[in-house]
Legacy VTK file of the C-alpha trace (Angstrom):
# vtk DataFile Version 3.0
C-alpha trace
ASCII
DATASET POLYDATA
POINTS 680 float
25.186 -73.959 -38.422
24.057 -76.978 -36.446
26.219 -79.876 -37.914
23.434 -82.477 -37.735
21.229 -80.390 -40.014
24.192 -79.873 -42.260
24.324 -83.441 -42.668
20.790 -83.803 -42.774
20.248 -81.331 -45.885
23.613 -83.295 -47.573
21.536 -86.509 -47.182
18.249 -84.474 -48.591
20.177 -83.607 -51.776
21.534 -87.534 -52.167
17.819 -88.711 -51.683
16.000 -86.105 -54.181
19.106 -87.015 -56.665
18.131 -90.923 -56.571
14.657 -90.109 -56.411
14.550 -88.293 -59.450
16.806 -90.686 -61.049
14.548 -94.160 -60.342
11.185 -93.012 -60.000
10.455 -90.428 -62.590
9.417 -90.894 -66.008
12.017 -89.726 -68.429
12.347 -86.302 -68.565
14.949 -83.869 -70.143
18.175 -82.830 -67.968
17.109 -79.192 -67.860
13.489 -79.821 -66.274
15.349 -82.359 -63.912
17.705 -80.056 -62.773
14.754 -77.450 -61.597
12.992 -79.453 -60.154
15.941 -81.249 -58.151
16.637 -77.865 -57.324
13.353 -76.619 -56.002
13.155 -80.251 -53.917
16.508 -79.483 -52.479
15.899 -76.169 -51.092
12.427 -77.010 -49.823
13.795 -80.316 -47.883
16.795 -77.805 -46.609
14.505 -75.372 -45.325
11.935 -77.819 -43.405
15.055 -79.447 -41.792
16.307 -76.027 -40.689
12.737 -75.650 -39.058
12.938 -78.559 -37.305
15.961 -78.732 -35.791
16.350 -75.311 -35.394
20.100 -74.575 -36.313
21.600 -70.852 -35.733
23.676 -69.378 -37.827
26.739 -67.315 -35.823
28.451 -64.422 -37.537
31.260 -62.345 -36.077
33.525 -59.279 -36.936
36.104 -57.121 -35.474
35.939 -53.324 -35.647
39.189 -50.741 -34.236
37.416 -48.106 -32.448
39.310 -44.557 -32.283
39.154 -42.696 -28.810
36.920 -39.975 -28.257
36.466 -36.758 -26.193
33.099 -35.970 -25.009
32.067 -32.511 -24.421
29.272 -32.574 -21.975
27.593 -29.204 -22.166
24.607 -28.405 -19.618
21.378 -27.564 -21.106
19.532 -26.823 -17.953
17.444 -23.633 -17.172
19.779 -22.330 -14.593
22.091 -21.873 -18.051
19.918 -19.071 -19.114
20.689 -17.078 -15.791
23.049 -14.046 -16.432
26.562 -14.936 -15.538
27.959 -11.146 -15.074
26.632 -7.759 -16.609
27.996 -8.909 -20.133
26.969 -12.096 -20.869
24.624 -15.372 -19.317
26.010 -18.807 -18.581
24.974 -20.270 -21.767
26.626 -17.839 -24.001
30.004 -17.984 -22.132
29.515 -21.658 -22.452
29.438 -21.482 -26.257
32.494 -19.132 -26.144
34.265 -22.298 -24.212
33.073 -24.730 -26.966
34.202 -22.316 -29.726
37.913 -22.496 -28.171
37.648 -26.096 -27.458
36.685 -26.681 -31.264
39.684 -24.950 -32.443
42.239 -26.654 -29.713
40.692 -29.931 -31.085
41.226 -29.356 -34.499
44.758 -27.804 -33.943
45.786 -31.479 -32.177
43.384 -33.611 -34.078
41.585 -35.127 -31.274
38.265 -36.632 -32.387
35.326 -34.738 -30.279
31.628 -35.167 -29.579
29.149 -32.512 -28.336
26.522 -34.029 -25.985
24.088 -31.916 -24.394
22.563 -33.010 -20.829
20.315 -31.851 -17.737
18.748 -34.514 -15.797
20.917 -36.964 -17.252
21.187 -37.268 -20.955
17.771 -36.839 -21.058
16.670 -32.999 -21.773
14.633 -32.183 -18.666
15.478 -28.553 -17.797
14.100 -28.257 -14.653
16.657 -29.983 -12.561
20.381 -31.112 -12.985
22.030 -34.435 -12.527
25.590 -34.052 -13.409
26.595 -37.663 -12.060
23.705 -39.506 -13.442
24.642 -37.841 -16.664
28.062 -39.162 -16.851
27.123 -42.446 -15.701
24.703 -42.659 -18.392
27.411 -41.585 -21.069
29.867 -44.215 -19.697
27.001 -46.950 -20.340
25.787 -45.596 -23.869
26.683 -48.027 -26.670
27.409 -45.373 -28.853
30.570 -44.243 -26.972
32.097 -47.677 -26.395
35.849 -45.983 -26.049
35.549 -42.079 -24.102
38.909 -41.058 -23.323
38.032 -38.181 -21.371
35.395 -35.812 -20.980
35.161 -31.718 -20.800
32.417 -30.806 -18.769
31.122 -27.508 -19.435
28.127 -26.444 -16.467
27.692 -24.209 -13.763
27.625 -27.242 -11.234
24.062 -26.704 -9.930
23.958 -30.297 -8.783
20.205 -31.373 -7.561
20.402 -34.713 -6.756
21.450 -36.016 -3.502
21.082 -39.753 -4.641
23.697 -40.135 -7.594
26.900 -39.431 -5.770
28.002 -42.979 -5.801
28.006 -43.249 -9.223
30.550 -40.899 -9.720
32.978 -43.797 -8.615
31.812 -45.676 -11.330
33.537 -43.494 -14.034
36.514 -44.915 -16.314
37.322 -41.775 -17.676
38.838 -38.703 -16.361
36.394 -35.525 -16.238
37.584 -31.710 -16.899
34.951 -29.113 -15.529
35.188 -25.988 -16.762
34.907 -22.713 -14.835
32.519 -20.367 -16.776
33.832 -17.167 -15.755
33.673 -14.602 -13.089
30.371 -14.656 -11.069
28.947 -11.382 -9.966
25.683 -11.035 -7.743
22.905 -9.564 -9.989
21.177 -6.742 -9.441
17.457 -6.779 -8.602
15.580 -3.721 -8.550
11.989 -3.159 -7.017
9.274 -0.203 -7.745
7.417 -0.246 -4.300
5.083 2.290 -4.008
3.406 4.672 -6.600
2.262 8.525 -5.016
0.114 10.903 -6.687
-2.544 13.312 -6.098
-6.269 12.545 -6.984
-7.895 14.328 -9.301
-5.665 15.579 -11.858
-6.322 17.943 -14.281
-6.462 17.738 -17.819
-3.188 18.958 -19.729
-1.506 20.454 -16.126
1.818 18.823 -15.294
1.541 16.856 -11.945
3.899 15.116 -9.857
3.816 11.207 -9.861
6.304 10.084 -6.947
7.897 6.574 -7.033
9.748 4.822 -4.279
12.349 2.267 -5.799
14.640 -0.233 -3.992
17.782 -2.070 -4.946
19.240 0.796 -6.947
23.186 0.638 -7.519
24.610 3.746 -7.102
25.741 5.820 -9.981
23.195 3.292 -12.262
21.352 4.765 -14.867
17.627 3.911 -15.840
14.579 4.624 -17.086
11.480 5.680 -15.388
8.123 5.304 -17.265
4.380 5.900 -17.130
2.250 3.658 -18.895
-1.662 3.209 -20.278
-2.040 -0.859 -20.867
0.621 -0.962 -23.292
0.954 2.394 -24.388
4.121 4.415 -22.882
2.802 7.959 -21.838
5.864 9.381 -20.650
9.628 8.363 -19.879
12.835 9.835 -18.110
16.060 8.497 -17.897
17.738 9.021 -14.334
20.657 8.354 -12.121
20.504 7.083 -8.756
22.749 8.832 -6.441
23.683 8.299 -2.708
21.289 5.884 -1.919
18.271 7.913 -2.918
15.206 5.661 -2.846
12.182 8.725 -4.112
11.961 9.438 -7.763
9.459 11.978 -9.525
8.113 12.093 -13.093
6.124 15.248 -14.239
3.323 13.804 -15.888
0.715 15.851 -18.110
-2.379 13.371 -18.466
-3.976 14.246 -22.033
-7.299 12.036 -21.530
-10.363 12.927 -19.147
-11.603 10.437 -17.013
-11.062 7.301 -14.373
-7.799 5.851 -15.517
-5.675 2.744 -14.547
-1.771 3.524 -15.123
1.406 1.741 -14.268
4.746 2.893 -13.409
7.945 0.710 -14.724
11.418 1.292 -13.981
14.180 -0.374 -16.346
17.413 -0.511 -15.930
20.177 0.279 -18.462
23.389 -1.246 -19.342
22.559 -3.377 -16.310
21.168 -6.502 -16.236
18.315 -8.272 -13.701
17.519 -11.542 -12.334
13.654 -10.620 -11.428
12.093 -8.280 -13.725
8.399 -9.155 -12.023
9.109 -6.330 -9.017
9.427 -3.949 -11.724
5.953 -2.506 -12.223
3.397 -0.809 -10.358
-0.206 0.107 -11.055
-1.867 3.233 -9.485
-5.342 4.907 -9.937
-5.915 8.619 -11.279
-9.028 10.489 -11.925
-8.530 12.862 -14.606
-10.840 16.282 -14.924
-10.333 19.879 -16.468
-8.060 22.092 -15.655
-10.755 24.909 -15.516
-14.102 22.859 -14.723
-17.060 25.146 -16.419
-20.239 25.489 -13.801
-23.093 27.153 -15.394
-25.745 28.278 -12.765
-29.170 29.166 -14.248
-31.652 30.647 -12.026
-35.475 31.793 -11.952
-34.937 34.632 -9.947
-31.984 36.098 -7.880
-32.240 34.479 -4.236
-29.729 33.991 -1.623
-29.654 30.153 -2.200
-28.073 30.321 -5.797
-25.919 33.608 -4.305
-23.819 31.905 -1.437
-23.877 28.456 -3.662
-22.049 30.908 -6.564
-19.554 32.469 -3.899
-18.155 29.475 -2.675
-17.822 28.232 -6.227
-15.922 31.430 -7.096
-13.534 30.765 -4.387
-11.768 27.538 -6.029
-9.718 28.690 -8.724
-10.002 25.295 -10.866
-13.320 26.213 -11.600
-14.791 28.862 -13.817
-18.677 29.643 -12.985
-21.207 31.815 -14.830
-24.514 32.591 -13.106
-27.528 33.155 -15.472
-30.552 35.046 -13.867
-33.887 35.034 -15.218
-34.993 38.242 -16.325
-38.640 39.541 -18.355
-36.209 39.583 -21.420
-34.313 36.627 -20.981
-31.600 35.373 -19.209
-28.994 37.805 -18.191
-25.127 37.047 -17.298
-23.849 40.434 -15.661
-26.291 42.834 -17.268
-25.733 40.910 -20.394
-28.288 39.133 -22.345
-27.115 35.536 -22.855
-27.885 32.271 -24.246
-28.675 29.435 -21.835
-28.130 26.991 -24.855
-25.040 28.305 -25.962
-23.796 28.093 -22.104
-25.060 24.220 -22.045
-22.611 23.190 -24.896
-19.418 24.097 -22.538
-20.375 23.531 -19.310
-19.081 20.708 -17.106
-21.537 20.612 -14.287
-25.306 22.477 -14.652
-26.846 24.075 -11.521
-30.677 24.894 -11.723
-32.100 26.915 -8.979
-36.032 27.433 -9.868
-38.643 29.292 -7.548
-41.150 29.269 -9.786
-40.756 28.746 -13.451
-37.733 28.846 -15.698
-39.547 29.596 -18.890
-36.991 27.900 -20.969
-37.571 27.580 -24.798
-37.889 24.168 -26.492
-34.240 24.815 -27.765
-33.103 25.416 -24.317
-35.026 22.208 -23.076
-33.375 20.036 -25.455
-30.074 21.683 -24.495
-30.619 20.317 -21.115
-31.682 16.659 -21.921
-28.722 16.250 -24.312
-26.620 17.691 -21.707
-27.732 15.017 -19.368
-27.689 12.405 -21.663
-24.241 12.414 -22.793
-23.230 11.953 -19.186
-23.404 15.944 -17.986
-24.536 16.281 -14.112
-26.669 18.207 -12.915
-27.608 19.870 -9.288
-31.208 21.138 -8.933
-32.797 23.137 -6.313
-35.947 24.239 -5.510
-39.399 23.585 -6.791
-39.764 21.081 -9.531
-40.312 22.776 -13.199
-42.798 20.498 -14.689
-41.013 20.928 -18.238
-38.090 19.695 -16.236
-39.638 16.792 -14.114
-38.814 13.907 -16.478
-35.275 14.180 -15.426
-35.486 14.828 -12.085
-35.183 11.961 -8.783
-38.161 13.434 -6.643
-41.872 14.112 -8.397
-44.919 15.977 -6.880
-48.003 14.888 -5.184
-51.569 15.883 -4.400
-50.129 18.101 -1.481
-49.301 21.481 -3.016
-48.237 23.279 0.809
-44.643 23.848 2.009
-43.530 23.303 5.264
-40.457 24.687 7.657
-38.375 21.592 8.978
-34.891 20.374 10.460
-33.492 17.985 8.333
-32.541 14.188 9.263
-29.897 12.106 7.351
-30.360 8.692 6.211
-29.024 5.703 6.409
-27.470 6.150 2.712
-25.987 9.248 3.797
-23.288 7.077 5.207
-22.553 6.111 1.331
-21.495 9.496 0.672
-18.301 11.157 2.367
-19.760 14.436 0.777
-21.959 14.877 4.040
-19.419 14.173 6.624
-18.496 17.359 6.819
-17.800 18.038 10.648
-15.992 14.654 11.928
-15.885 15.810 15.296
-19.371 15.694 15.538
-21.938 12.928 15.299
-23.510 13.137 11.747
-27.061 12.867 12.838
-26.498 15.632 15.653
-24.778 18.048 12.909
-27.467 17.669 10.540
-30.224 18.168 12.510
-28.648 21.038 14.394
-28.712 23.063 11.402
-31.560 26.135 10.892
-34.598 24.454 9.581
-35.346 24.940 5.831
-38.554 25.457 3.688
-39.227 21.941 1.799
-42.074 20.845 -0.523
-44.301 17.772 -0.024
-42.478 15.731 -2.856
-41.704 12.016 -3.226
-39.119 9.731 -4.535
-38.992 8.245 -7.640
-37.924 4.368 -8.422
-34.050 4.033 -8.510
-33.739 7.189 -6.218
-31.107 7.529 -3.084
-32.726 9.691 -0.303
-29.729 11.538 1.841
-31.675 13.693 4.174
-35.221 14.052 4.612
-37.661 16.283 6.660
-38.184 15.767 10.379
-41.782 15.116 10.012
-44.305 12.360 10.116
-44.612 12.079 6.176
-40.887 12.222 5.842
-40.608 14.442 2.683
-37.215 13.921 0.827
-34.977 16.636 0.877
-31.721 15.856 -0.725
-31.954 12.899 -3.308
-29.532 11.542 -6.028
-30.355 9.452 -9.120
-29.189 8.510 -12.413
-30.576 9.720 -15.382
-29.238 8.317 -19.258
-25.728 8.808 -18.446
-25.612 11.605 -16.238
-26.725 11.849 -12.280
-29.269 14.310 -10.733
-28.830 15.606 -7.302
-31.584 17.567 -6.169
-32.492 19.365 -3.251
-36.291 20.218 -2.713
-37.172 23.285 -0.921
-35.580 26.877 -0.286
-33.576 28.721 2.703
-30.262 26.838 2.337
-28.841 30.019 2.403
-29.604 29.880 6.684
-26.812 26.951 6.705
-24.151 29.252 5.823
-25.535 32.492 7.852
-25.581 29.724 10.958
-22.103 28.809 10.432
-19.340 30.107 13.424
-16.431 32.068 11.726
-13.901 29.574 12.777
-16.032 26.593 11.297
-16.618 27.828 7.616
-18.457 24.031 6.496
-20.739 25.592 4.138
-18.437 26.557 1.433
-16.410 23.116 1.927
-19.556 21.587 1.526
-20.337 23.008 -1.602
-16.988 22.611 -2.884
-17.426 18.710 -1.953
-20.832 18.817 -4.072
-19.027 19.933 -6.779
-16.433 17.499 -6.892
-18.600 14.371 -6.251
-20.406 16.022 -9.485
-17.150 16.129 -11.246
-16.697 12.170 -10.347
-19.980 11.274 -10.687
-19.700 8.740 -13.383
-16.563 6.893 -11.344
-18.119 3.028 -11.450
-15.608 1.439 -9.651
-14.046 2.773 -6.644
-12.709 -0.275 -4.694
-9.688 -1.809 -6.411
-7.705 -4.943 -4.439
-5.169 -6.788 -6.578
-1.983 -8.489 -6.199
1.420 -7.202 -7.066
1.703 -9.490 -9.633
0.016 -12.312 -11.644
2.717 -14.953 -11.632
4.799 -16.413 -8.766
7.234 -19.030 -7.571
6.170 -21.190 -4.739
7.318 -19.853 -1.475
6.928 -16.034 -2.640
4.822 -14.230 -0.613
1.764 -12.778 -2.765
1.194 -9.013 -1.377
-2.335 -7.503 -1.944
-2.782 -3.594 -1.992
-6.304 -2.301 -1.916
-7.688 1.320 -2.461
-11.511 2.550 -1.903
-12.316 5.927 -3.055
-15.187 8.467 -2.620
-17.533 10.026 -4.590
-15.140 12.884 -4.957
-12.072 10.347 -5.961
-10.479 10.851 -2.302
-8.733 8.080 -0.659
-11.138 6.571 2.211
-9.479 5.346 5.399
-10.618 3.515 8.895
-12.286 1.001 6.355
-12.287 -2.829 7.152
-11.645 -4.906 3.767
-11.521 -8.689 3.900
-9.657 -10.932 1.623
-10.786 -14.694 0.514
-8.220 -16.747 -1.460
-9.593 -19.583 -2.885
-8.346 -22.871 -4.749
-10.914 -25.801 -6.128
-13.685 -24.078 -4.124
-12.122 -24.293 -0.886
-11.130 -21.342 1.060
-7.156 -21.668 1.513
-7.062 -18.054 3.447
-8.979 -15.383 4.913
-7.497 -12.353 6.007
-8.254 -8.815 6.708
-6.109 -5.633 5.057
-4.172 -3.034 6.938
-4.031 0.209 6.076
-0.778 1.989 5.094
0.449 4.426 3.554
-2.911 5.965 1.941
-3.427 2.151 0.992
-4.490 -0.888 2.448
-2.177 -3.888 2.591
-1.287 -7.834 3.674
0.593 -10.628 2.843
-0.486 -14.142 2.050
2.171 -16.606 2.491
2.605 -20.472 2.235
0.642 -21.018 -0.824
1.328 -24.389 -2.567
1.416 -23.893 -6.624
-1.498 -24.170 -8.378
-4.307 -21.587 -9.149
-6.050 -19.409 -7.055
-9.376 -17.033 -6.954
-9.166 -14.335 -4.858
-12.496 -11.873 -3.818
-12.370 -8.861 -1.785
-15.043 -6.943 0.048
-15.677 -3.750 2.148
-18.459 -1.473 2.903
-19.136 2.784 2.393
-22.090 3.661 4.543
-24.356 0.891 3.238
-22.842 0.277 -0.028
-21.171 -2.815 -0.299
-17.796 -2.838 -3.095
-16.346 -5.899 -4.344
-13.592 -7.080 -6.470
-11.897 -10.002 -7.493
-9.491 -11.785 -9.739
-7.032 -14.180 -10.055
-3.541 -15.166 -9.713
-1.188 -18.217 -10.264
1.737 -19.933 -8.331
4.250 -22.186 -10.311
6.267 -24.999 -8.881
9.314 -23.775 -7.633
12.275 -25.870 -9.309
16.172 -25.987 -7.970
16.820 -24.412 -11.074
14.734 -21.208 -10.147
15.948 -21.468 -6.399
19.453 -21.799 -7.286
22.089 -19.057 -8.595
25.496 -18.738 -9.411
28.436 -20.875 -10.191
28.926 -23.860 -7.714
33.148 -24.526 -8.056
32.987 -27.237 -5.199
30.785 -29.350 -7.091
33.174 -29.075 -10.324
36.141 -29.825 -8.237
34.517 -32.453 -6.592
34.167 -34.521 -9.922
37.414 -33.761 -11.007
39.357 -34.927 -8.041
37.018 -38.234 -7.892
37.971 -38.964 -11.770
41.568 -38.103 -11.688
40.749 -35.270 -14.008
41.607 -31.136 -13.569
39.774 -27.787 -13.804
39.892 -25.713 -16.737
39.684 -22.112 -15.921
41.583 -20.589 -19.517
42.227 -21.859 -22.578
45.947 -22.006 -21.269
44.487 -25.010 -19.102
43.912 -26.940 -22.361
47.137 -28.631 -21.738
46.308 -30.713 -19.543
43.746 -32.528 -21.671
46.864 -33.943 -23.658
48.011 -35.958 -21.116
45.101 -38.269 -21.488
45.935 -41.139 -22.858
44.173 -41.981 -26.566
44.476 -45.394 -27.488
42.055 -47.270 -29.890
40.353 -50.500 -28.627
39.337 -53.557 -30.593
36.342 -54.848 -30.630
34.457 -58.308 -31.583
31.209 -58.189 -32.146
28.906 -61.266 -32.748
25.626 -62.043 -33.836
22.894 -65.240 -33.767
20.209 -65.936 -36.332
17.933 -68.326 -35.232
16.625 -69.406 -38.276
13.183 -71.168 -36.706
12.329 -67.425 -35.697
12.057 -66.372 -39.173
8.603 -66.671 -40.139
9.458 -65.951 -43.946
11.162 -69.388 -44.420
7.731 -71.152 -43.928
6.293 -68.709 -46.974
9.378 -69.671 -48.872
9.168 -73.608 -48.521
5.104 -73.225 -49.365
6.261 -71.149 -52.262
8.712 -73.830 -53.381
6.548 -77.006 -53.313
3.737 -74.691 -54.940
6.115 -73.882 -58.006
7.084 -77.592 -58.288
3.544 -78.636 -58.488
2.473 -75.955 -61.037
5.635 -76.845 -63.255
4.567 -80.768 -62.982
1.280 -79.787 -63.833
2.294 -78.266 -66.876
4.688 -80.969 -68.334
2.183 -83.620 -67.736
4.250 -85.386 -64.746
1.220 -85.788 -62.342
LINES 1 681
680 0 1 2 3 4 5 6 7 8 9 10 11 12 13 14 15 16 17 18 19 20 21 22 23 24 25 26 27 28 29 30 31 32 33 34 35 36 37 38 39 40 41 42 43 44 45 46 47 48 49 50 51 52 53 54 55 56 57 58 59 60 61 62 63 64 65 66 67 68 69 70 71 72 73 74 75 76 77 78 79 80 81 82 83 84 85 86 87 88 89 90 91 92 93 94 95 96 97 98 99 100 101 102 103 104 105 106 107 108 109 110 111 112 113 114 115 116 117 118 119 120 121 122 123 124 125 126 127 128 129 130 131 132 133 134 135 136 137 138 139 140 141 142 143 144 145 146 147 148 149 150 151 152 153 154 155 156 157 158 159 160 161 162 163 164 165 166 167 168 169 170 171 172 173 174 175 176 177 178 179 180 181 182 183 184 185 186 187 188 189 190 191 192 193 194 195 196 197 198 199 200 201 202 203 204 205 206 207 208 209 210 211 212 213 214 215 216 217 218 219 220 221 222 223 224 225 226 227 228 229 230 231 232 233 234 235 236 237 238 239 240 241 242 243 244 245 246 247 248 249 250 251 252 253 254 255 256 257 258 259 260 261 262 263 264 265 266 267 268 269 270 271 272 273 274 275 276 277 278 279 280 281 282 283 284 285 286 287 288 289 290 291 292 293 294 295 296 297 298 299 300 301 302 303 304 305 306 307 308 309 310 311 312 313 314 315 316 317 318 319 320 321 322 323 324 325 326 327 328 329 330 331 332 333 334 335 336 337 338 339 340 341 342 343 344 345 346 347 348 349 350 351 352 353 354 355 356 357 358 359 360 361 362 363 364 365 366 367 368 369 370 371 372 373 374 375 376 377 378 379 380 381 382 383 384 385 386 387 388 389 390 391 392 393 394 395 396 397 398 399 400 401 402 403 404 405 406 407 408 409 410 411 412 413 414 415 416 417 418 419 420 421 422 423 424 425 426 427 428 429 430 431 432 433 434 435 436 437 438 439 440 441 442 443 444 445 446 447 448 449 450 451 452 453 454 455 456 457 458 459 460 461 462 463 464 465 466 467 468 469 470 471 472 473 474 475 476 477 478 479 480 481 482 483 484 485 486 487 488 489 490 491 492 493 494 495 496 497 498 499 500 501 502 503 504 505 506 507 508 509 510 511 512 513 514 515 516 517 518 519 520 521 522 523 524 525 526 527 528 529 530 531 532 533 534 535 536 537 538 539 540 541 542 543 544 545 546 547 548 549 550 551 552 553 554 555 556 557 558 559 560 561 562 563 564 565 566 567 568 569 570 571 572 573 574 575 576 577 578 579 580 581 582 583 584 585 586 587 588 589 590 591 592 593 594 595 596 597 598 599 600 601 602 603 604 605 606 607 608 609 610 611 612 613 614 615 616 617 618 619 620 621 622 623 624 625 626 627 628 629 630 631 632 633 634 635 636 637 638 639 640 641 642 643 644 645 646 647 648 649 650 651 652 653 654 655 656 657 658 659 660 661 662 663 664 665 666 667 668 669 670 671 672 673 674 675 676 677 678 679
C-alpha cells in the first residue's frame, strides 16, 4: 500500500478522535465509539480514492511436471488404417497402453486433443502450431514432454519455424502398419429390355478394382428395398458378373445395382452403385382380336402375332348368333377382363351389347390400349382419334408419312430406304374420309388433296388408341419380298408399342453421383428409349451446367455402350443445376436435376501415415519415435523436476467502484444516527 496514504489514514483517525473529544456535546462512550469508527472508515476510503493506492499480493507455488498426450482429432483420423481398424481406433489403443504405463511409473499426464492448432477445426491439421500453442498455454507451465498420437498429415507449410521454439521433447507414435485400401467401382449395368413378369432374366454388371479371391455382395434395389442379393467371389481379375433377376412388378421402373465388399473395408463408397432402367411386361401378353367379319386384314395381323411366343392371341369373329372363337361361342366381355391389348377390326358394325360396350370403355379407362382398324362404329366413336365427316365415300390411295412419324421408331421399318419413299411405294389402301380430333397425332395420311388421316394416335382416359382408317392393308403383306419380310415385324413393333404406350419418361440424363469432391470429374450418362422401350442410337444430346443462373459448361454427350456419356472437369465447389435435351422426330425430350460439389479439404485428399513428418518432429525436439510399448522406456529418460512459481497480484483501489458506494453508505449511516440521537 502507498506509505503516504497509510500516514494520511492514521492522521485522519487522530483528527477524528480529537474532533469528537472537543467539539461534540457530551454523549455516552458507546455512541462516541460507533460514530468515530464510521468517520474513520469514511475518511480512509476517501483518502485511498484520492491518492490511488495499490495493494500488492504475492505467493509461491510448487508445480509438478506433467506429460501431455496430444491426440490428433482431425477428419483424417477417421480413415481406415488397415483392414481391421481406423486411425482413431489405433490411437485409442495407444492411449490405453500409455495410461497403464503412466500409472505404473506414477507419471502425471494430461490428454489434449488438437487439429489446426489446439482448436477443433477437423478439416486441416497443423501439428507445429498445436505444439507451440501448448507450450504458450498458461494451464501447463511445467511440461516435461509430449507424446504425439497422430497420422502426421501436416497441412500447413508456414509453421515449420515454430518447432524451433519448443522447450520439451516430443515422442511421436507410429499408429500401426498402413495398408493401401481397396476401391471397387461398379462401372456399368446391362439388361435387355423389356423384362417379363415373373420370368428370370440376366442383369450383367461390370465391376473394376476387385482384389482377387475377395467376397462381395451384388444386389439389386428398388429405391431402398433390396429385391435381390447374391454373394460372389472374384477370380482371375474377372470384371463381368451376372445376377439372375426375376421382376415381380409390371411397368417402367428405375432400379439400382450395388456392390458391397465383405470383410474388406473401402475408402470410397460413392462409386459402388449404378442406376438402370427396365420395362417389365407380362410373360405372356394377352392379345384379343375382335372382327365384325372375317377378312384378310385381321387374318394377316393375327398370323403375325401368333409367331411371337410371348403373345397369346384370341381371334373373335362376329356371326349371326354372336362372337365365335374356333367355332365356339364366346363372350367378348369375359375376354376383355383378361386381355392386355385389344385389336378391333370393323367392316360395318360390331353389334356389341351394352355390357360389351361398357367393358371396352372400362378397358381403356384403366389403362388398356387399342388398335382399331376399319370403319368407325358409331357406338365406339367417342374413344377413337378420328371422327366422321359429311363425306361418306371411300377412295384408294397410296400413303404419305407426316412429320409426326419421325417421333415413332415403330414406323422406321426399313432403315436402308428413305422413309417417305418406302411408305409411298406401298400398294394403295382404301380409306374413309375421316378427320382428326383435337390432341390426335396423324402419322400416315392419304396422298390426295384432302389429306385424309390413315393412321392416327391419341390418348383416351388412361389408355391409348391407334387407329387405322380403311381396309386392304393385307396388300402390304402381299407386296413384301421373300427376303424382306417387313410386315410381320411391323405388326410386332405395333404390338410392343401398345404394350409400352403408358411409358411417359423415355429420356433420362443424370450424373453418376449426387455429391462430388472438388476436382473430381462429374460423369453424366443418358438413355433414350423409343415407344417400344428400345434404346435409340445416333441422337444428339446436349447438356447444360448452370450455377447461380450462369452457364458454366455446355457439352454434347458421346454414344458409348448403348448409352450416351460425357464428363465435366474442373468444376469449383458449389451447387449446380443441369439440364439436358434431345429430339426424337419432332418430339423434344428434356431432363434436369442438380448435384453438389464440396470443397476438397486436405484431410480428404491425403491418406496414410506420414512418418517423415513425425520423425522430423522427434529429431528437432530431441525426442524419439514410439512404434510399440517396448519404446516407452524412452519416456523415462526425460528429466521431470518440479518448479517454483512466484505469482503477484496488484489491486488498484481507485478502480473499485464499490468503495465510493461504501463511503456514501457510511456518511449516510452517521447522519441517520445523529438524527435519531438529536445531535444535528
